[in-house]
C-alpha positions in Angstrom: -12.8 -29.2 18.8 -9.4 -27.9 19.6 -6.5 -28.9 17.3 -4.8 -31.1 19.8 -4.1 -34.4 18.0 -0.6 -35.8 18.1 -0.6 -36.6 14.3 -2.1 -35.0 11.2 -5.5 -36.6 11.5 -8.2 -34.3 10.1 -10.9 -35.6 12.5 -11.1 -36.6 16.2 -13.4 -39.3 17.5 -15.9 -38.3 20.3 -17.5 -41.5 21.6 -20.2 -41.9 24.1 -19.5 -45.2 25.9 -22.1 -46.6 28.3 -21.1 -49.4 30.6 -24.1 -51.4 32.0 -24.0 -53.3 35.2 -25.9 -56.4 34.1 -25.8 -58.8 37.2 -25.1 -56.7 40.3 -27.7 -53.9 40.2 -26.3 -51.9 43.1 -22.7 -52.4 42.1 -22.2 -48.8 40.9 -23.9 -47.4 43.9 -21.0 -48.6 46.0 -18.1 -48.7 43.6 -19.0 -46.0 41.0 -16.7 -43.4 42.4 -13.8 -45.9 42.5 -14.4 -46.9 38.9 -14.4 -43.3 37.7 -11.1 -42.7 39.6 -9.5 -45.8 38.0 -10.7 -44.8 34.5 -9.2 -41.4 35.0 -5.9 -42.9 36.0 -5.9 -45.3 33.0 -6.4 -42.3 30.6 -3.4 -40.4 31.9 -1.1 -43.0 30.3 -3.3 -43.8 27.3 -3.8 -42.2 23.9 -7.4 -41.1 24.7 -9.0 -38.7 27.2 -12.3 -38.2 29.0 -14.4 -35.2 28.3 -16.9 -36.1 30.9 -18.0 -39.1 33.1 -21.3 -39.6 35.0 -22.5 -42.5 37.0 -26.0 -43.6 38.1 -27.3 -46.8 39.7 -26.8 -49.1 36.8 -24.8 -47.1 34.2 -21.4 -45.4 33.8 -21.4 -42.9 31.0 -18.1 -41.8 29.4 -17.5 -39.2 26.8 -14.2 -40.2 25.3 -12.0 -38.2 22.8 -9.5 -40.1 20.7 -7.9 -40.2 17.3 -9.5 -42.2 14.5 -6.8 -44.8 14.6 -8.0 -45.9 18.0 -11.3 -47.7 17.7 -13.8 -47.4 20.6 -13.6 -51.2 21.0 -9.9 -51.0 21.8 -10.6 -48.3 24.3 -13.3 -50.4 26.0 -11.0 -53.4 26.2 -8.3 -51.4 27.9 -10.7 -49.8 30.3 -12.4 -53.1 31.3 -9.3 -55.2 31.5 -7.2 -52.7 33.6 -10.1 -51.5 35.8 -11.1 -55.2 36.6 -7.6 -56.0 37.7 -7.3 -52.8 39.8 -10.7 -53.3 41.4 -9.8 -56.9 42.4 -6.7 -55.6 44.0 -8.5 -52.8 45.8 -11.6 -54.9 46.9 -10.1 -58.3 47.6 -12.8 -59.4 50.0 -15.7 -58.5 47.7 -14.6 -60.1 44.4 -15.8 -63.6 45.4 -19.3 -62.7 46.3 -21.9 -64.1 43.9 -25.3 -63.0 42.7 -28.0 -64.2 45.2 -30.5 -65.1 42.4 -28.3 -66.2 39.5 -25.5 -67.6 41.7 -22.9 -66.2 39.3 -19.5 -64.9 40.4 -18.9 -61.3 40.9 -16.4 -59.9 38.4 -16.0 -56.6 36.7 -15.6 -58.2 33.3 -19.0 -59.9 33.6 -20.8 -57.0 35.2 -19.9 -54.4 32.6 -21.3 -54.9 29.1 -21.1 -52.8 25.9 -23.3 -53.6 22.8 -21.9 -52.6 19.4 -23.7 -52.3 16.0 -21.0 -53.2 13.5 -21.3 -52.1 9.9 -21.1 -55.6 8.5 -24.8 -56.2 8.2 -28.0 -54.4 8.9 -29.5 -55.3 12.2 -33.1 -56.3 12.4 -35.5 -54.7 14.7 -35.9 -58.1 16.5 -32.2 -58.1 17.6 -32.5 -54.6 19.1 -35.0 -54.1 21.9 -35.2 -50.3 21.3 -38.0 -48.3 19.9 -38.8 -45.0 18.1 -36.1 -42.5 17.4 -33.3 -44.8 18.8 -34.1 -47.4 16.1 -34.1 -44.7 13.3 -30.8 -43.5 14.6 -29.3 -47.0 14.4 -30.3 -47.4 10.8 -29.2 -43.9 9.8 -25.8 -44.5 11.5 -25.4 -47.8 9.5 -26.3 -45.9 6.3 -23.7 -43.3 7.1 -21.1 -46.0 7.5 -22.1 -47.6 4.2 -21.7 -44.2 2.4 -18.2 -43.5 3.9 -16.6 -46.9 4.6 -13.0 -45.5 4.5 -13.7 -42.8 7.1 -15.6 -45.2 9.4 -13.5 -48.3 8.7 -12.3 -48.5 12.3 -15.4 -47.1 14.0 -18.4 -48.8 15.5 -21.5 -47.2 16.9 -22.1 -47.8 20.5 -25.6 -48.8 21.3 -27.1 -49.3 24.7 -29.1 -52.4 25.2 -32.3 -51.1 26.6 -33.8 -52.9 29.6 -37.0 -50.9 29.2 -36.5 -49.1 32.5 -34.8 -45.8 31.4 -36.8 -42.7 31.1 -36.9 -41.1 27.6 -34.2 -38.4 27.3 -32.0 -39.7 30.0 -28.3 -40.3 29.2 -28.9 -44.0 29.2 -31.1 -43.7 26.1 -28.4 -42.1 24.0 -25.9 -43.9 21.9 -23.6 -41.9 19.6 -20.3 -41.8 18.0 -19.8 -38.3 16.7 -17.1 -37.1 14.3 -16.3 -33.5 15.0 -14.4 -31.5 12.4 -11.6 -29.4 13.8 -12.8 -25.9 14.0 -11.3 -23.7 11.2 -12.2 -20.0 11.4 -12.5 -18.4 8.0 -13.5 -15.0 9.4 -17.0 -15.0 8.1 -18.8 -18.2 9.1 -18.3 -21.7 10.2 -20.3 -24.9 9.6 -20.1 -27.6 12.3 -20.8 -31.0 10.9 -22.4 -33.5 13.2 -24.6 -36.6 13.2 -28.1 -36.4 14.5 -28.8 -38.3 17.8 -32.0 -39.1 19.5 -32.9 -36.7 22.4 -35.9 -35.5 24.3 -35.8 -32.2 22.4 -35.7 -33.0 18.7 -33.6 -30.9 16.4 -35.7 -28.8 14.0 -34.5 -27.4 10.7 -34.8 -23.6 10.6 -35.7 -23.6 6.9 -38.4 -26.2 6.7 -39.3 -26.4 10.4 -39.2 -30.3 10.2 -37.4 -32.7 12.5 -33.8 -33.5 11.6 -32.6 -37.1 11.3 -29.2 -37.8 10.0 -26.6 -35.1 9.0 -27.3 -31.5 9.9 -25.5 -28.2 9.9 -25.1 -25.8 12.8 -24.7 -22.3 11.4 -26.0 -18.8 12.2 -27.2 -20.0 15.6 -29.6 -22.6 14.2 -29.8 -26.1 12.8 -30.4 -26.9 9.2 -30.8 -29.9 6.8 -27.7 -29.7 4.6 -29.9 -29.3 1.5 -31.8 -26.4 3.1 -28.8 -24.3 4.1 -28.8 -22.4 0.8 -27.2 -19.2 -0.5 -29.5 -16.2 -0.5 -27.9 -15.1 -3.8 -28.0 -18.2 -6.0 -30.3 -20.5 -4.1 -27.9 -23.4 -4.1 -26.8 -25.3 -1.0 -23.7 -24.0 0.8 -21.3 -26.9 1.1 -18.1 -24.9 1.8 -16.7 -24.6 5.3 -16.9 -20.8 5.0 -19.6 -18.4 3.9 -20.6 -14.7 4.1 -23.5 -13.4 6.1 -25.6 -10.3 5.6 -28.7 -9.4 7.6 -29.0 -13.0 8.9 -28.8 -14.6 5.4 -25.9 -16.8 4.2 -24.1 -16.3 0.9 -21.5 -18.2 -1.0 -18.2 -16.2 -0.9 -18.4 -15.5 -4.6 -22.2 -14.7 -4.6 -21.5 -12.2 -1.8 -18.8 -10.5 -3.8 -20.8 -10.4 -7.0 -24.2 -9.4 -5.5 -24.0 -8.0 -2.0 -20.5 -6.6 -1.2 -20.2 -2.8 -1.3 -18.3 -1.5 -4.3 -15.4 0.9 -4.5 -16.6 4.3 -5.7 -13.5 4.7 -7.8 -12.8 1.3 -9.5 -16.2 -0.4 -9.0 -14.7 -3.6 -7.7 -16.1 -5.4 -4.6 -14.7 -4.2 -1.2 -13.4 -6.9 1.1 -11.6 -6.5 4.4 -10.8 -3.0 5.5 -11.7 0.0 3.3 -12.1 3.8 3.6 -15.3 5.7 3.7 -15.1 9.4 2.8 -17.9 11.8 2.1 -20.4 8.9 2.2 -18.5 6.9 -0.4 -16.4 3.7 0.1 -13.0 3.0 -1.5 -10.3 0.5 -1.5 -7.4 1.7 0.6 -5.2 1.8 -2.4 -7.8 3.6 -4.6 -8.4 6.2 -2.0 -4.7 6.8 -1.3 -3.5 6.9 -4.9 -6.5 8.2 -6.8 -9.1 9.9 -4.5 -7.5 11.5 -1.5 -6.7 15.2 -1.9 -3.0 16.1 -2.2 -1.1 19.0 -0.7 -1.0 21.9 -3.1 2.5 22.7 -2.1 4.4 19.4 -1.6 2.0 16.9 -3.4 1.7 14.4 -0.6 -1.6 12.6 0.0 -3.5 14.3 2.8 -4.5 11.2 4.7 -4.7 12.9 8.2 -5.6 16.4 9.3 -4.9 19.2 6.9 -5.8 22.9 6.4 -8.0 24.6 3.8 -7.6 28.3 3.1 -10.4 30.7 1.9 -9.7 29.8 -1.7 -10.2 26.0 -1.1 -6.5 25.3 -1.3 -5.6 22.1 0.7 -2.2 21.7 2.3 -0.3 20.0 5.1 -0.5 21.6 8.5 3.2 22.1 8.9 3.4 24.4 5.8 1.4 27.0 7.8 4.6 27.8 9.8 7.0 27.1 7.0 5.8 29.5 4.2 5.0 33.2 4.4 1.5 34.4 3.3 0.7 36.7 0.4 0.2 40.2 1.7 -2.9 40.7 -0.5 -4.8 37.5 -0.5 -3.5 35.3 2.3 -2.3 32.4 0.2 0.8 30.6 1.3 3.8 31.3 -1.0 6.4 28.4 -1.0 10.0 29.3 -1.8 9.8 28.5 -5.5 6.9 31.0 -5.9 8.3 33.8 -3.8 9.2 37.1 -5.4 10.0 40.2 -3.6 7.9 43.2 -4.6 10.2 45.6 -6.4 11.8 48.2 -4.1 10.2 46.6 -1.0 11.9 43.8 0.9 8.9 43.1 3.2 6.2 42.5 0.6 5.5 39.0 -0.6 3.0 38.3 -3.5 1.6 35.0 -4.7 1.7 34.3 -8.4 -2.1 35.0 -8.7 -1.9 38.5 -7.2 1.2 39.1 -9.2 -0.5 38.2 -12.5 -3.2 41.0 -12.1 -1.0 43.6 -10.3 -1.4 47.3 -11.1 2.3 48.3 -11.4 2.1 51.4 -13.7 0.1 54.6 -13.9 -0.9 53.6 -17.4 -2.6 50.6 -16.0 -4.2 52.6 -13.1 -5.7 55.6 -15.0 -8.5 53.8 -16.9 -9.5 52.0 -13.7 -9.4 55.3 -11.7 -11.8 57.0 -14.1 -14.2 54.1 -13.9 -14.1 54.2 -10.1 -15.0 57.9 -10.0 -18.0 57.2 -12.1 -19.1 54.4 -9.8 -18.8 56.7 -6.7 -20.9 59.4 -8.5 -23.6 56.7 -9.2 -23.8 56.2 -5.4 -24.7 59.8 -4.9 -21.2 61.1 -4.0 -20.5 64.1 -6.4 -17.3 66.1 -6.5 -18.6 69.2 -8.3 -16.0 69.2 -11.0 -13.1 68.7 -8.5 -10.0 67.5 -10.3 -8.7 64.3 -8.6 -5.2 63.0 -9.2 -3.8 59.5 -8.6 -0.3 58.4 -7.7 1.2 55.0 -7.3 4.0 54.7 -4.7 6.1 52.2 -2.9 5.6 51.4 0.8 8.4 53.7 2.0 6.8 56.8 0.4 3.3 55.7 1.4 4.6 55.6 5.1 5.8 59.2 4.7 2.5 60.4 3.4 0.6 58.6 6.1 2.8 60.3 8.8 0.9 59.9 12.1 -2.3 58.4 10.8 -4.1 55.9 12.9 -3.4 53.0 10.5 0.3 53.2 9.5 0.0 50.0 7.4 -2.8 51.4 5.2 -2.6 50.7 1.5 -3.6 54.2 0.4 -3.8 57.8 1.6 -5.7 61.0 0.6 -3.8 64.2 0.9 -5.6 67.5 1.4 -4.8 71.1 2.4 -7.0 73.2 4.7 -7.1 77.0 4.5 -8.2 79.1 7.5 -9.1 82.8 8.1 -9.3 84.2 11.6 -8.9 80.7 13.0 -11.8 79.3 11.0 -11.6 76.8 8.2 -12.7 78.6 5.0 -11.6 76.0 2.4 -10.3 72.4 2.1 -8.5 71.4 -1.1 -8.0 67.8 -2.0 -4.4 67.5 -3.3 -4.6 63.9 -4.5 -4.9 60.2 -3.8 -1.9 57.8 -3.4 -2.1 54.0 -3.3 0.4 51.2 -3.0 2.0 50.1 -6.3 1.7 46.4 -7.2 -1.6 45.5 -5.6 -3.8 43.0 -7.5 -6.5 44.7 -9.6 -9.5 43.9 -7.4 -7.8 45.1 -4.2 -6.5 48.2 -6.0 -10.0 49.2 -6.9 -11.3 48.6 -3.4 -8.5 50.7 -1.8 -9.1 53.5 -4.4 -12.8 53.6 -3.6 -12.0 53.9 0.1 -9.7 56.9 -0.6 -12.4 58.5 -2.9 -14.6 58.4 0.1 -12.1 60.5 2.1 -11.8 62.9 -0.8 -15.6 63.3 -0.9 -15.8 64.1 2.8 -13.0 66.7 2.4 -14.5 68.2 -0.7 -17.8 68.8 1.2 -16.1 70.0 4.3 -17.3 67.2 6.5 -14.4 67.2 8.9 -16.0 66.9 12.4 -16.8 63.2 12.2 -15.2 60.9 14.8 -12.3 58.9 13.3 -14.3 55.6 13.5 -17.2 57.2 11.6 -15.0 58.6 8.8 -13.1 55.3 8.3 -16.3 53.3 8.7 -18.0 55.3 6.0 -15.1 54.8 3.6 -15.0 51.1 4.4 -18.7 50.9 3.6 -18.1 52.3 0.2 -15.4 49.7 -0.5 -17.7 47.0 0.8 -20.6 47.9 -1.5 -18.2 48.0 -4.5 -16.8 44.6 -3.7 -20.2 43.0 -3.3 -21.3 44.6 -6.6 -18.3 43.0 -8.3 -19.3 39.6 -7.1 -16.1 37.7 -7.8 -14.2 35.3 -5.6 -11.5 38.0 -5.0 -14.0 40.7 -4.2 -16.0 38.5 -1.8 -12.7 37.6 0.0 -12.0 41.3 0.5 -15.6 42.1 1.5 -15.4 39.3 4.1 -12.2 40.8 5.5 -14.0 44.1 6.0 -16.9 42.4 7.7 -14.7 40.5 10.1 -12.0 43.1 10.8 -11.5 43.3 14.6 -9.9 46.8 14.4 -11.9 49.2 16.6 -11.6 52.0 14.1 -12.0 50.2 10.7 -13.9 47.1 11.8 -16.3 48.5 14.4 -16.6 51.8 12.5 -17.8 49.9 9.4 -20.3 47.8 11.3 -21.8 50.9 13.1 -22.0 53.0 9.9 -23.5 50.1 8.0 -26.2 49.7 10.6 -27.1 53.4 10.3 -27.1 53.3 6.5 -29.2 50.2 6.3 -31.8 51.8 8.7 -32.1 55.0 6.6 -31.3 53.8 3.2 -27.8 54.5 1.8 -28.7 57.5 -0.5 -30.7 59.2 2.2 -27.8 58.6 4.7 -25.3 60.2 2.2 -27.6 63.2 1.6 -28.1 63.8 5.3 -24.3 63.5 5.9 -23.7 66.1 3.1 -26.2 68.6 4.3 -25.8 68.4 8.0 -22.0 67.7 8.0 -22.6 65.2 10.8 -23.8 61.7 11.4 -27.6 61.2 11.4 -29.0 60.5 14.9 -29.4 56.7 15.2 
């Protein structure tokens, strides 16, 4: 019931008042509409209101809502007294007519009668001409009054004196004073307390499937004996106004928290209200934000929304992508505090990881260079005792050595000299290999392998290949070396070769790789060495 009382009463009274026309049987047929209108007018200036009114031949049914301080008897007195006076005024000529059989005067006060069962003494069956469920209801109502005398001190239970003519289940067979608790939503469940009344369709307890007489609970869309509405966790009755529900079963709030509620994957405590689910695990908002959610690798903020992840698994805020430059060699972002210009080159940025393994001196490079020549020999590429030299240089010198090469931003170059006689090439001499100084060790090795491939082609006078085929062959050598290393850095560089969109380096690698896979790599190399041209696909 809505919270619409004028004081701080905890309950409202909902009374079913039934006025019975005792002497003039057809009185309400003629005057029923007028009586309803007068009752409504009286309520507009009174401290009670009508929820509903219905009239039939002999009865006027009123569902009245009032505060507990107003007894139903006082409401009846006001209605009968004021309605009698107003009816006499409205129907002056009719009020002196008498009953043809009993010869009694016509008067509203004598034609409307209300019977009350007061909680002073138990009424015997002989004093009440009612049968069956109505009688049980009367006694149960009296018992309820005895158990709660303070609450029902001013309340009486309205009973209809049965004349034996009403059909079972009609409104005239009902008599009830119901106390309806104000509805208080606790978010999880609500129990509506009410007193059982007789009706044509008997209330059935959902738990025991037996009829309900007396108090009952209305919860989870069903009716229950109070002692049968029990917690699915502990088995004890639920007497609180709120409860928790899971899969149609009720739980005490505490039982739900202890036994059923999902648990935070971080702290293990029950989850109530809103919570976060991430990777199939549930967390308190605070636990997730402060302890679980990943944090930006560069600014340390919790990554609650969208964020980026680079090849290395580094998570960072989206805005940093445009704020920080990328490492030239590995693609990692380099925030200002980590930036260091490559010596002698104002355009090269290295991250701390690449800087830690950088090959900056020829003393660092020479042992690696000898190992790389041995690896190339193991792949079937021999140099016939050709002396190969290695030089480390900065980007400016490397650009001069590259001159008009197809890829001016290459990280290495192979220099060679060609000798001709009578317009024909008679000898090609490999002058040396130059690679960029300061590259991380893994990238240095891959670039050097690429240049050793150019040196092998020049040493064996294989000079008529298309540019895409020559660069594709050298990229294939680097790719095979990276895959054999099988480190995170080598796999990163191998992936870059696979996905390179460049028509010379990328497409050339994919085409040469397809030929080599079809023939077998060693057979492909031997055919290339002996025929000086690509095998037919």
